[in-house]
C-alpha positions as CSV (number, residue, x, y, z in Angstrom):
1,M,0.2,0.2,0.1
2,T,1.7,3.5,-1.0
3,T,0.7,6.2,1.9
4,F,0.8,9.5,1.7
5,Y,4.3,9.9,3.0
6,D,5.2,7.5,-0.2
7,E,3.4,9.7,-2.8
8,I,5.0,12.5,-1.7
9,G,8.4,12.5,-1.9
10,G,8.7,10.3,1.9
11,M,11.5,11.7,4.3
12,E,13.2,14.0,1.9
13,T,9.6,15.7,1.1
14,I,9.7,16.4,4.3
15,R,12.7,17.6,5.3
16,T,12.3,19.7,3.0
17,I,9.2,21.3,4.4
18,V,10.6,20.9,8.3
19,S,14.4,22.8,7.2
20,A,11.6,25.7,5.4
21,F,9.1,26.7,8.0
22,Y,12.3,26.4,10.5
23,A,14.2,28.9,8.6
24,G,11.2,30.9,9.2
25,V,10.4,30.3,12.7
26,A,14.9,31.3,13.9
27,E,14.0,34.7,12.2
28,D,10.4,34.9,14.0
29,E,9.8,37.7,17.2
30,T,7.4,36.3,18.0
31,L,8.0,32.2,17.6
32,R,11.5,32.1,18.0
33,P,10.5,32.6,22.1
34,L,8.5,30.1,22.3
35,Y,11.3,27.3,21.8
36,P,13.8,27.4,24.2
37,E,16.5,25.5,23.3
38,A,19.4,27.4,21.8
39,D,19.6,25.6,18.7
40,L,16.6,25.0,16.8
41,G,18.4,21.9,15.7
42,P,16.6,19.2,17.7
43,A,12.9,20.4,16.9
44,E,13.3,20.1,13.9
45,E,14.1,16.7,14.0
46,R,10.9,15.7,16.0
47,L,8.9,17.5,13.9
48,T,10.4,16.3,10.9
49,L,10.0,12.6,11.8
50,F,6.0,13.2,13.8
51,L,4.9,15.0,10.2
52,A,6.9,11.4,8.5
53,Q,4.7,8.9,10.6
54,Y,1.7,11.1,10.6
55,W,1.5,10.8,6.6
56,G,2.7,6.9,6.8
57,G,6.5,7.2,7.1
58,P,8.6,5.3,9.8
59,T,7.3,5.1,13.1
60,T,10.7,7.0,15.3
61,Y,9.3,9.3,16.7
62,S,6.3,7.2,18.6
63,E,9.2,4.8,19.1
64,R,11.4,7.9,20.5
65,R,9.1,9.7,22.3
66,G,6.3,7.7,22.7
67,H,2.2,8.8,21.8
68,P,2.6,12.4,20.1
69,R,0.3,14.0,22.7
70,L,0.6,17.5,21.2
71,R,-1.6,19.5,23.4
72,M,0.1,18.1,26.3
73,R,3.4,18.7,24.9
74,H,2.5,23.1,24.3
75,A,0.8,23.8,27.3
76,P,3.6,25.5,28.9
77,Y,3.8,27.7,25.8
78,A,1.0,30.4,25.4
79,V,0.1,29.5,21.8
80,T,-1.7,32.4,20.8
81,P,-4.0,32.9,17.3
82,H,-1.1,35.2,16.3
83,A,1.3,32.6,17.4
84,R,-0.5,30.1,14.9
85,D,-0.9,32.6,12.3
86,R,2.9,32.5,12.4
87,W,3.1,29.0,12.6
88,L,0.9,29.0,9.9
89,H,2.9,31.5,7.6
90,H,6.5,29.6,8.0
91,F,4.4,26.2,7.8
92,R,3.1,27.8,4.1
93,A,6.8,28.6,3.1
94,G,7.5,25.4,4.4
95,L,4.7,23.4,1.5
96,D,5.6,25.6,-1.3
97,A,9.4,24.7,-1.1
98,A,8.1,21.5,-1.2
99,G,6.6,22.1,-4.5
100,L,3.5,19.2,-4.5
101,T,1.1,18.4,-6.9
102,P,-1.8,20.9,-6.0
103,E,-3.9,18.2,-4.3
104,Q,-0.7,17.4,-2.2
105,D,-0.4,20.9,-0.9
106,Q,-4.1,21.0,-0.5
107,R,-4.1,18.1,1.8
108,F,-1.3,19.2,3.9
109,W,-2.1,22.8,5.0
110,E,-5.5,21.4,5.9
111,Y,-4.3,19.3,8.4
112,A,-1.5,22.2,8.9
113,H,-4.3,24.5,9.4
114,H,-6.6,22.3,11.6
115,A,-3.7,21.2,13.4
116,A,-2.7,25.0,14.1
117,M,-5.9,25.8,14.9
118,F,-5.9,22.9,17.7
119,M,-2.7,24.0,19.4
120,V,-3.7,27.4,20.6
121,N,-4.2,27.4,24.2
122,A,-4.0,31.3,24.9
123,M,-6.2,33.8,23.4
124,D,-4.6,36.9,25.3
125,E,-2.3,38.2,23.1
126,S,0.1,39.7,26.0
127,A,0.2,36.4,27.7
128,G,3.3,33.8,27.4
């Protein structure tokens, strides 16, 4: 069975998306403070492995970290609507860098948009 992960080009494509995303995050005044690590490399690797697994690739993420528990893992950080919008802005750049077909892009974008909406945990823009 061919998975969406296989269809879009596997790990290489996921790495392209995530690399472009984190290049934007590194310079983002809203998002960068939400990443306490000085080096974004570990966060980049976690997102890469998570997305690969989510779309049907290797299960390395769960093998290393257990269940994703995304809301729990992000609970210490104020994810405001503005932060969500910045996250989506950089994720959009990642998808653009990947050169997916329009159908693949739409499917991935819909997932990213849904996930970003789900992660909002603070409405007060001064929170955090």
